[in-house]
C-alpha positions as CSV (number, residue, x, y, z in Angstrom):
1,M,0.0,-0.1,0.0
2,P,1.0,3.7,-0.9
3,N,2.5,5.2,1.8
4,L,4.9,8.6,3.0
5,L,7.6,7.3,1.5
6,T,5.7,6.5,-1.7
7,Y,4.2,10.4,-2.2
8,L,8.3,11.6,-1.3
9,E,9.6,9.1,-4.0
10,E,6.5,10.0,-6.5
11,T,7.1,14.0,-5.9
12,Q,10.4,14.0,-5.6
13,Y,10.9,15.9,-8.8
14,D,8.5,18.7,-7.8
15,N,9.3,22.0,-6.5
16,F,7.0,23.8,-4.5
17,Y,6.1,26.4,-6.4
18,D,4.3,24.2,-8.7
19,K,3.0,22.1,-6.3
20,P,2.3,23.9,-2.9
21,I,3.3,22.5,0.3
22,N,0.5,20.0,1.8
23,K,-0.3,18.1,4.6
24,L,2.0,15.0,3.6
25,D,5.1,17.2,2.9
26,I,4.6,18.5,6.7
27,L,3.9,15.4,7.5
28,A,7.8,13.9,6.4
29,L,9.3,17.1,8.0
30,T,7.3,16.2,11.5
31,E,8.5,12.8,11.3
32,L,12.4,14.1,10.8
33,S,11.8,15.6,14.2
34,Y,12.3,12.7,16.1
35,L,16.0,11.8,15.0
36,P,18.6,13.0,16.8
37,F,20.2,16.2,15.6
38,D,22.1,17.4,18.4
39,N,25.3,19.4,17.3
40,L,24.0,18.9,13.7
41,V,21.5,21.3,13.2
42,P,22.0,25.1,15.0
43,Y,19.9,26.3,18.0
44,S,19.9,29.8,17.0
45,F,16.7,31.5,15.4
46,T,18.7,34.1,13.6
47,E,21.4,31.6,11.4
48,N,20.3,30.6,8.2
49,G,20.7,26.9,9.0
50,V,21.8,23.6,7.3
51,R,20.3,22.4,4.0
52,L,18.6,19.1,4.5
53,D,21.0,17.3,2.2
54,W,23.8,18.8,3.9
55,L,22.4,17.9,7.1
56,A,21.7,14.0,5.6
57,A,25.4,13.6,4.6
58,S,26.8,15.1,8.1
59,F,24.2,12.5,10.3
60,E,25.4,9.4,7.8
61,E,29.2,11.0,8.7
62,T,28.3,11.3,12.5
63,Y,26.7,8.0,12.8
64,K,28.9,5.5,10.8
65,N,25.4,3.7,10.5
66,N,26.4,2.7,14.5
67,F,23.6,3.8,16.0
68,P,22.5,3.1,19.7
69,P,19.9,1.6,20.9
70,F,17.4,4.5,20.5
71,S,13.9,3.7,19.3
72,M,13.5,7.1,17.5
73,V,15.9,6.2,14.9
74,T,14.0,3.8,12.7
75,K,14.2,2.1,9.6
76,N,11.8,4.2,8.0
77,R,13.1,7.7,9.4
78,L,16.5,7.1,8.1
79,A,14.8,6.2,4.6
80,L,12.7,9.5,4.7
81,L,16.1,11.3,5.2
82,G,17.6,9.8,2.3
83,L,14.5,10.7,0.0
84,L,14.5,14.2,1.4
85,A,18.5,15.0,0.4
86,K,17.7,13.6,-2.7
87,S,14.8,15.3,-3.3
88,K,14.5,18.6,-5.5
89,R,11.7,19.3,-3.4
90,F,13.5,19.3,0.3
91,K,16.9,19.0,-0.4
92,S,17.8,22.6,0.0
93,I,15.2,23.5,2.7
94,K,17.1,24.7,5.6
95,A,16.8,23.4,9.2
96,F,17.5,25.2,12.2
97,G,16.1,26.0,16.1
98,F,17.0,22.4,16.9
99,V,16.6,22.2,20.7
100,D,16.2,18.5,22.6
101,D,15.6,19.4,26.3
102,Y,15.3,16.4,28.4
103,Q,15.2,17.0,32.1
104,L,14.8,13.7,34.9
105,E,14.4,15.9,37.9
106,Q,11.5,18.3,36.2
107,E,10.3,15.8,34.3
108,K,10.6,17.6,31.0
109,Q,11.0,15.7,27.9
110,F,10.9,18.6,25.1
111,S,12.6,18.9,21.6
112,A,11.5,21.2,18.4
113,I,13.0,22.1,15.0
114,S,12.3,24.6,12.4
115,Y,12.7,24.8,8.4
116,R,12.8,27.4,6.5
117,I,10.3,26.1,3.1
118,D,11.6,29.7,0.9
119,R,11.6,33.5,2.4
120,K,8.1,33.8,3.6
121,T,7.8,30.0,4.9
122,I,8.7,28.2,8.3
123,V,7.5,25.0,9.8
124,T,8.2,24.5,13.2
125,C,7.8,20.5,14.2
126,F,7.1,19.6,17.4
127,R,8.9,16.4,18.4
128,G,6.2,13.4,19.9
129,T,6.9,10.9,22.9
130,D,10.1,9.2,22.4
131,D,11.7,6.6,24.3
132,T,11.9,8.3,27.9
133,I,10.1,7.3,30.7
134,I,9.8,10.7,31.4
135,G,8.3,11.5,28.1
136,W,5.5,9.1,28.6
137,K,4.7,10.5,32.1
138,E,4.4,13.8,30.7
139,D,1.8,12.3,28.4
140,F,-0.4,11.0,31.0
141,H,0.4,14.0,33.7
142,M,-1.7,15.5,30.4
143,T,-5.0,13.9,32.0
144,Y,-4.9,15.5,34.6
145,M,-2.3,18.7,34.8
146,D,-3.2,22.4,33.1
147,E,0.2,22.6,32.0
148,I,3.4,20.2,31.6
149,P,6.6,21.3,31.1
150,A,7.0,20.4,27.7
151,Q,4.0,22.4,26.9
152,R,5.2,25.8,28.9
153,S,8.8,25.1,26.9
154,A,7.0,24.8,23.5
155,S,5.1,28.2,24.0
156,G,8.1,29.8,24.9
157,Y,10.1,28.5,21.5
158,L,7.1,29.5,19.8
159,E,7.1,32.5,20.9
160,K,10.6,33.6,20.4
161,L,11.1,32.4,17.4
162,M,8.1,34.3,16.0
163,M,10.0,37.2,17.5
164,Q,13.2,37.0,15.8
165,Q,11.5,35.4,12.6
166,G,9.0,37.4,9.8
167,G,6.9,35.6,7.4
168,H,4.5,32.8,8.1
169,F,4.5,29.6,9.9
170,Y,2.9,26.3,10.0
171,L,3.0,23.9,13.4
172,A,3.0,20.7,13.6
173,G,3.7,17.3,15.5
174,H,3.0,13.7,16.1
175,S,1.4,12.2,19.5
176,K,2.8,14.6,21.7
177,G,4.2,16.8,19.5
178,G,1.2,17.6,17.7
179,N,-0.5,19.1,21.5
180,L,2.7,20.7,22.0
181,A,1.8,23.0,18.8
182,L,-1.6,23.4,19.5
183,Y,-0.7,24.8,23.2
184,A,2.0,26.9,22.0
185,A,-0.7,28.1,19.1
186,C,-3.0,29.1,21.9
187,Q,-0.3,31.1,24.3
188,Q,0.4,33.4,21.3
189,A,-0.5,37.1,21.2
190,T,-3.1,37.9,18.8
191,D,-1.2,39.7,16.0
192,Q,1.3,36.3,16.2
193,Q,-1.1,34.1,16.3
194,D,-2.5,35.8,12.7
195,R,0.8,34.6,11.1
196,I,0.3,31.3,11.5
197,L,-1.2,29.3,8.4
198,A,-2.1,26.0,9.6
199,I,-1.6,23.7,12.6
200,Y,-1.3,19.7,11.8
201,P,-1.6,17.4,14.7
202,F,-0.3,13.9,13.4
203,D,-2.6,11.3,16.0
204,S,-1.8,13.8,18.8
205,P,-4.0,14.1,22.6
206,G,-6.1,17.2,22.4
207,L,-6.5,20.2,24.9
208,H,-8.3,20.1,27.7
209,K,-11.3,21.8,28.0
210,K,-11.1,25.2,29.8
211,Y,-8.6,25.7,26.9
212,L,-11.3,25.2,23.8
213,E,-13.6,27.5,25.4
214,A,-11.1,30.2,25.3
215,P,-10.6,33.0,22.7
216,S,-7.5,32.3,21.8
217,Y,-8.6,29.0,20.7
218,R,-10.9,30.4,18.9
219,A,-9.2,32.6,17.3
220,I,-7.1,29.7,15.7
221,H,-9.5,26.6,16.1
222,Q,-10.5,26.7,11.9
223,R,-6.8,26.5,11.1
224,I,-6.0,23.4,12.5
225,F,-6.4,19.9,10.7
226,P,-6.0,17.0,13.3
227,V,-5.5,13.7,11.5
228,I,-6.1,10.4,13.3
229,P,-5.7,6.5,12.2
230,Q,-8.7,4.8,12.1
231,N,-8.2,3.0,15.2
232,S,-6.4,6.0,17.1
233,I,-5.9,5.8,21.0
234,V,-3.3,8.4,21.8
235,G,-5.3,10.7,19.7
236,M,-8.3,10.7,21.4
237,M,-6.9,11.4,24.4
238,L,-8.6,14.6,26.1
239,E,-11.1,16.3,24.2
240,T,-11.9,14.5,21.2
241,P,-11.2,16.6,18.0
242,E,-14.3,17.4,15.9
243,N,-13.1,17.9,12.4
244,A,-10.2,15.3,12.4
245,Q,-9.1,13.3,9.3
246,I,-9.6,9.8,9.4
247,V,-7.5,7.7,7.5
248,Q,-6.8,4.1,6.9
249,S,-3.6,2.3,8.0
250,N,-2.0,-1.0,7.0
251,T,-1.4,-2.3,10.4
252,L,-3.8,-3.0,13.7
253,G,-4.1,-1.8,17.3
254,I,-2.0,0.8,18.6
255,L,0.6,-0.1,16.1
256,Q,-1.7,2.7,13.9
257,H,0.0,5.3,16.0
258,I,3.0,4.6,13.4
259,S,2.6,7.7,10.5
260,F,4.4,5.0,8.0
261,S,1.6,2.7,8.4
262,W,-1.1,5.4,7.2
263,E,-1.9,5.1,3.6
264,V,-1.6,7.3,0.8
265,D,-3.4,8.4,-2.3
266,G,-1.8,11.0,-4.3
267,S,-1.1,13.7,-2.2
268,D,-3.3,13.4,0.7
269,F,-4.3,10.2,3.0
270,K,-6.5,7.6,2.1
271,L,-9.6,8.4,4.3
272,A,-11.4,5.6,6.4
273,P,-15.3,6.0,6.7
274,A,-15.1,5.9,10.7
275,L,-13.1,5.0,13.9
276,T,-12.9,1.6,15.2
277,S,-15.2,0.2,17.5
278,D,-12.1,-0.8,19.3
279,S,-11.1,3.0,19.2
280,L,-13.8,4.3,20.9
281,Q,-13.8,1.4,23.5
282,T,-10.5,2.2,24.5
283,D,-11.0,5.9,24.4
284,Q,-14.1,5.4,26.4
285,A,-12.6,3.3,29.3
286,L,-10.0,5.8,29.7
287,K,-11.5,8.4,30.1
288,T,-14.1,6.5,32.6
289,W,-11.0,5.6,34.5
290,T,-9.5,9.0,35.0
291,A,-13.0,10.7,35.4
292,S,-13.1,7.9,38.4
293,L,-10.3,9.5,40.5
294,T,-9.3,12.7,41.8
295,D,-6.2,15.1,40.4
296,D,-4.4,14.0,43.7
297,E,-5.1,10.3,42.7
298,L,-4.3,10.2,39.2
299,R,-0.9,12.3,40.2
300,D,0.2,9.7,42.7
301,F,-0.6,6.8,40.7
302,F,1.5,7.8,38.0
303,D,4.0,8.4,40.2
304,L,3.8,5.1,41.8
305,F,3.5,3.7,38.2
306,F,6.7,5.2,36.3
307,G,8.5,5.2,39.3
308,I,8.2,1.8,39.4
309,F,10.5,1.8,36.0
310,I,12.9,4.1,36.9
311,K,13.6,2.3,40.7
312,A,14.0,-0.8,37.9
313,G,17.0,0.9,36.3
314,I,14.8,1.6,33.0
315,E,15.0,5.3,32.0
316,R,14.4,4.7,28.3
317,F,12.4,2.1,27.5
318,S,15.3,0.8,25.0
319,D,17.1,0.3,28.8
320,I,15.2,-2.8,28.6
321,T,18.0,-4.8,26.3
322,V,20.5,-4.4,28.9
323,K,20.2,-7.2,31.6
324,P,15.9,-7.7,30.4
325,L,15.6,-10.5,32.9
326,Q,16.9,-8.7,36.1
327,K,14.9,-5.7,35.5
328,L,11.6,-7.3,34.7
329,Q,12.0,-9.1,38.1
330,E,12.6,-6.0,39.6
331,I,9.9,-4.9,38.1
332,D,7.7,-7.6,39.7
333,R,9.2,-7.4,43.0
334,L,8.1,-3.5,43.0
335,R,4.7,-4.6,41.7
336,K,4.2,-7.0,44.7
337,E,4.7,-4.0,46.9
338,I,1.5,-2.6,45.8
339,A,-2.5,-3.1,46.3
340,P,-4.1,-5.4,43.8
341,E,-6.1,-2.8,42.1
342,E,-3.2,-0.5,41.4
343,A,-1.2,-3.8,40.1
344,E,-3.7,-4.9,38.1
345,M,-4.1,-1.2,36.2
346,V,-0.2,-1.3,36.4
347,D,0.0,-4.6,34.5
348,K,-2.5,-3.2,31.4
349,L,-0.1,-0.1,30.6
350,I,3.2,-1.9,31.2
351,R,1.9,-4.0,28.4
352,L,0.3,-1.0,26.4
353,L,3.6,1.0,26.5
354,F,6.2,-2.0,26.0
355,D,4.2,-3.7,23.3
356,T,4.1,-0.5,21.3
357,R,7.7,0.1,21.7
358,Y,8.6,-3.8,21.1
359,Q,6.5,-3.9,17.4
360,I,8.7,-0.4,16.6
361,W,11.6,-1.7,17.4
362,K,11.3,-5.4,16.2
363,D,10.2,-4.1,12.7
364,N,12.5,-1.1,12.3
365,I,15.4,-2.0,14.3
366,P,18.5,0.0,11.9
367,S,21.6,-2.5,13.3
368,P,21.0,-6.3,12.4
369,E,23.8,-7.1,15.5
370,I,21.2,-5.7,18.0
371,S,18.7,-8.2,19.1
372,L,16.2,-7.6,21.8
373,P,14.5,-10.1,24.1
374,D,10.9,-11.4,24.0
375,W,9.8,-8.6,26.8
376,R,6.0,-10.3,26.7
377,K,7.1,-14.0,27.4
378,L,9.4,-13.0,30.5
379,F,6.6,-10.2,31.6
380,Q,3.5,-12.9,31.5
381,R,5.6,-15.6,33.4
382,N,6.6,-13.1,36.1
383,T,3.2,-11.7,36.3
384,T,1.4,-15.3,36.2
385,E,3.6,-16.5,39.1
386,N,3.0,-13.1,40.9
387,K,-1.1,-14.1,40.6
388,E,-0.6,-17.3,41.5
389,N,1.2,-16.9,45.0
């Protein structure tokens, strides 16, 4: 089935003058934001930036195909970078304003990058949740917190960028990144909001209802174009988008969150008739559960849940590849210290998070010498033994 990479192959000789920028172009640049461009793309908002063809060559020279077990560096994203570098449409685009701010103590995972398309147009992309435990914890914090640290950073990033750069802006992000794009846009002054052409949240959590009722949101809501797969789970968190474009995916379940699975028809996505019953049921179950708890109870639970990983020596999901049995046994030991009803929810969330990451690693791992444990069998064995005891 045609996907984003197919589109990039077919349009590589089309310039932006003959074929204006569209949501697939913006998704391509959004996916690029997941790659570790530290020390390759300048942070400064005033420098010219680096061309994508130069960036691709420098990226290859820096890593020499010896990538760390960093789940954001997938085969699809490496193929994407290669296609953009040789494409007449993309290779001269300049990347700048790259920031990657991870702070365990502040519980913040924030990253962003901007691209100058031409003298009048900038695309700013916010990275979604990466493989850090803190990044996932921030996602769940959004269910009860008015503002998470990454949202505050996104707002400040966009404000500074728009003060130092002229022209108009497209804002985008996949997963949590789309939420950051929405939040940042809502926090800008009216005259700056007028410079935003469109906002593309790709399978992203929405905003809290209080923000949807604010004048700053109403001022831009007609320029927000959410895209979600037919079995969306992440994109249904918080307030469900009213005008979301529901797209076909060539995979099942939560793996539809991977945008490379979204089917493409020409210069747009292939539409799906509606959300699946699984998506709607999962969304309802999560919202019912969070609504049954107070903000303090949710905070305490997520502190407990993600604290188990940190105590087990797992700060990134890739850490599970080192002494996996030992780490899973420590997780199981920590589970035994909590109440049965909490342990049951912990089990469900662990399976949800790790099964997603496991499949991404398994299907996209760039280095053949890296092997992965079948964590599911190990975890299933440990949890089954725990219940029997």
